N, C-alpha and C positions, 0 to 999 in steps of 0.2 A: 449019470443022467444029464449033467450039463454038457458032456461031450456029445451026446446024441442030439442035443438041441442046436449044436453049432452049425450044421448044414442048413437047418431051417432059418437060423438067424442070418446067415450069409445070403440065402435066397430072399428073405424079407428086405435086407439092406439093398440088394440089387433092384428090387421092385420099388423101393422108396426113391432110389436114384432115377429110375424110369419115370416115376411120377414127377420128379423135379424137372427132368428133361421135357416132358410133355407140357408142364406149366410154362417153362421158359420159351419153348417153341410157340405156344399159344400167345404168350405175351408179345413175342416178336412179330407174329403174324398180325395181331390186332394193332400193334404199333405201325406196321406198314400200311394197313387199311386206313388208319388215322392220317398218315402222311398223304396218301393218295387222295382221300376225300377232301382234306384241307387245302392242299396245294395244287392238285390237278383239277378237281371239280369245284374248288372254292366253296365247299360245303362242309364246314366244321361239324363234326358229330361228337356228342359227349359220351356216348356209351363206350366208345373205344378207350377213352381216358379212364373211365370208371373200371373197366375190365383190367386195364394195365395196372392200376393201383391195387385192385383186389388180388390180382395174381402175384404182384410183387410182395404184398403182405404175406400171402400164403406161402410163397416161395421161400422167403427168408425164415419164417417161423417153422414151417414144415422141414426145411433143410437143416435148421439148427436143432430141431427136435429129433429127427430120425436119420439124418445122413452124416452130419459132421462128426468126425471121430475126435476122441480126446486129444490126440496128437495134433489135430487141426486148430485147436483153440489158441487164442492169442495169449502169449506169456512173454515175460522178459527173458529172452533166450540167453542174453549175456550173463544174467544171474543164474538162471535155471541150469544152463550148461556148465557152470563153474562149480556147482555143488554136487555132492555125492548122493547115493540112493536114499540114505536116511533123511537128509535135508529135503529131498524131493518128496518123500513121504509126508514130512511135516508140512511142506508147502501145500500138498494135495489136501490134507486135512484142514489147514487154515483157510483154504479156498472153498472147500466143499461145505463145511459147516454153515458159514453165513449164507451161502447160496441156498442150501436146503431150507434154512430158517426163513429167508426172505420169500422164496417161492411158495413155501407152505403157508406163510402168513397171508400172502397176496391171493392165494387160490380161492378161498371162500368169497372174498370181496369181488374178485374178478368173475367168479361164477354167478354171483348175484347181478353184477353189471351186465354180463352177457345175456342172462335170462331177461333182464329188464329191457334190453335193447330190442327185443322182439317187436316192440310197438313202433320202432322207427324203421324206415326203409331207405334204400339207396335212391339217389336222384333219378337215374335213368333206367336201371334194370329192375327197380322196385324189389330188390332182395332184402329180406329182413336182416337188420344189422347183427342179430344174434348168430346168424349163419356166418357173416363176415368175420366176427371176432371169436368165433368158437375155436379157431386154430390156436389162439393163445392158451386155452385150457389144455389142449393136447400138448403144446410146447411146455407148459409149466409142469404137467405131470411127468413128461419125458425127462425134463431137466432134473426134477426131484429124484426120479428113479436113477438117472445117470450119476448124479453126485452122491446119492446114497451108496451106490455100487463102488464108485471111486474111493469114497471115504472108507468103506468097509475093507476094500482091498489094501488101502494104505495102512489102516490099523492092524490088519493081519500080517503086515510085513512085506507086501509086494509094492515095490517102488514103481512110480509111473515111468514110462519109457524115457530112457536117457536122451539127451539132446543129440541130434545127428545133423551136422551142418549140411549134409547132402540132401536132407529132407526139409530144409528151412523153408520159410514162407515164400521164398523166391520162386517156388515151383520146380526147383532143380530135382 
């Protein structure tokens, strides 16, 4: 069954990347509008800044929740690359368990906070703040699911991907 879901997962991953591209493009376009209005027309407008901040928040959390792969996460490569598969499995569990616990503990409080923020609105666009912060809930649920999966894989004996210097954070 999992094998049959792989194409769907790949398709969804590409669509999530497309959403990120659209958000980044919109943020850049709004940034250019802000520059033109401020420095060409000498007419600063606030809604462009607000959209940029909202898009940045959504871009970071949506990307971390649905686009970033496990191999893209920050780790101490010099240590991680020097150890074998068993130690990498232990590291995966040691990392996953506290993150699962912390995100799970924070989720009910954050859900209360997000629902409470429906009474507040943004300054220029008048968007309810619960819309703005709702992305954190999606991020937290996705992070819990991801780390549960990674922890389960490590406990079952599958070591995380070995360090590959050609795929290091330098973008090589």
